[in-house]
C-alpha angles and dihedrals in degrees: 000000000000090000091051092050090049091050092050090049091053090052091049091050091050091050091048092053094053097037095116091051088050089052089053091056092047091050091049089052090049091047089056094064098032092053092046091059093054098035092061094061090068091056096056097096090050091049091052091050101042101034096029088232119182123224090259091051091049089053091054093046085062100033100045087070093047093048095052094037097052094037093057100041099096091045096047091045090054093046092050090054091050102042105021137295097224091054091048091051094049094044088049092053091050093049091045090052093049090049090049091052091049090049091049090055095047118130097174137046092240092054091049093049091050091048092051091050089052090050087056090065090056092045091051089056095045103046102056092036093060093055096040092050090048090053092052095045095048103052098163106089093221094051091042090056091051092047092050088050090055090046090053091048090058089058086063091049091054091052090050102047099036098080092039094051091042094050092048093049093048092047093053101028129005141282089274088068092070087068099038091057088069092066100068091040090051093048092053092048092046095049095044092046093051089058103035110028116086125222113261135174144141106288092205092075091217117199118262121258104214095166091051090049092050093048093048093050093048094043098047092040093052092045093050091046089057092047093048096045097039099082093046101041099028128259093263095051112125096238092048093051091047089052092053094044094048090045094050095045095044094046088048089054089047092055092046092049094047091051092055101033118106090216107030120188088218117026101222090200087076089077088066087069105093093208091056100041098040092049092047090051091049091052093048095051094040090056089044090060096036097052092041094051093043089051090055096042093050087061091044093056097043103035104030099033095030098231120157118239090260093047090049091048093051091049091054093057093094089055093052094041090053089055091047092053098042098043096065091047091054090076091061090049091051090052090055105035106019133249096275095058095043096047093043090049091049092050091049090053091050092049091049091049093050089051091051091048089055089068098055118116134214089261097043111135123251091240091055095050098041092053089058090045091053089050089054090048089054090053091050091049089054092048111040103049097048091043091051091049089051091054093048095039091054092065135065114255090247090069097042092117094057091042091052090047091053089049092050094043092054089052094051097044092044092049094047091049091048094055092043100045102033090040091051092050091052093043091052093047092046093049090053092051092049089050088056089055094050097092093043093056100028096247121163143144117003094357091055091048091053092049092048094047095070144330088255090058091049092051091051089052094049098084090061090064094069114200092008094057095099092047090049092050091052090049097050091042089055091046092051094047092049089050090050088054090061091050092049092050091049089052090047091055091050092052093045089054089048090054090054090048091051092049090050102044113016111093117235091233135009127238092235093209100159088193126172110262093236096049121115091232093056092047090051092049090054095043091052097033095142094061107105093210090062101035100044144013094220 
């Protein structure tokens, strides 16, 4: 027994010495899937040209990945806890690489959509594994907070370099190259991880929860289907309503089952811990506002200012680099001022930035807009890393996989809702403004429908108006920008309310218990989660 304890201590010491190298591998694995999400946007025009893809098909090339990825997160997080996080990460990288190769060899839209869905399986194994491994490698709460801040900063790096790398590859090669680039990155991450990353799993060997897994997959998948299809088909479309109803009912059954199961995949009592639930809410609503605003600003850069996808991507580098710089520094600020103050400050900065963005005009300069965007990025850097650390620090290390999956699921659902709801508000406002222009420019019938559908449609229609084309473009640009202002202000209100919620419910500091999940002390901390003396130190 003594020899076994000594051996385990030697392993722990070896892992501790190489912990920052392990973090490097985990960040590279994260970069693989974050960059893939942004790099694909640059390839959309080429996909339309080469594969003759329709707008609906383009949407599903992107969303098939999101649907599978988000739907599987809770299940893959639970499985990684049960069978091993290192194995889940490496299997995920292999599957992601195979899916990328299949996508790179696609010659039809259907093949590409199926390949992207398969890549979602790999992504769902990779994403929660990186954060759960990080939590188990960095056992000191202070170091863990700093490591999570670096991890969050790499998310910003992926957002920054994706469009730039994608644009460069398409310029010199073809759209297939945006998928083939994942192969060498995956090989490096796989090889380095095999050597550096330790094995880690839940030592309790909890029984599997197949019914919980099935209900979570069906519920999240149906909910996301409704969110994704709502803006395109209309919120009252039959298939959209079925998606929402099935999602709501199935997720309700999932919660009921998890509350009564002896071995729940997700212990619902965790949401009684203010540090866990308040931080999860902050992440959800931050991504709601971030994805919604980015969706609008991408159109602003490319349609109003006329930038290509690559030019727009390059111009967003300062935004992403600001997030990458600020996120790691947030850990130091948390150590000094506490999580509550830092996260609430970050949310206030985001809300202020969104309000400022609501006043930009069609002819606002790049310098003016990017300064506001960098301010928003700073707020996100202050918010996301400490909120993520609060989620992970609320749980025992044994359940890091499920905690990471909850964190990732809130991001995906929040982001999808942001694009759907904020995008729908702007689309509705814009369609009304174009309808008001119909008599002025003699638009009716099919031409009016095209102009109302999107700013891109209106710009394609402009050349048919002859001498009045330039005047029409200025009018629809102004209508779009004023509609964007409404969407930005709506997002600002959401974030301001989130800041109030964080100030009210998020503890200033966590207890940092790192208790075994089957310990009496952990059970007591969950059962009495609302008691401030247990949940927080201040």
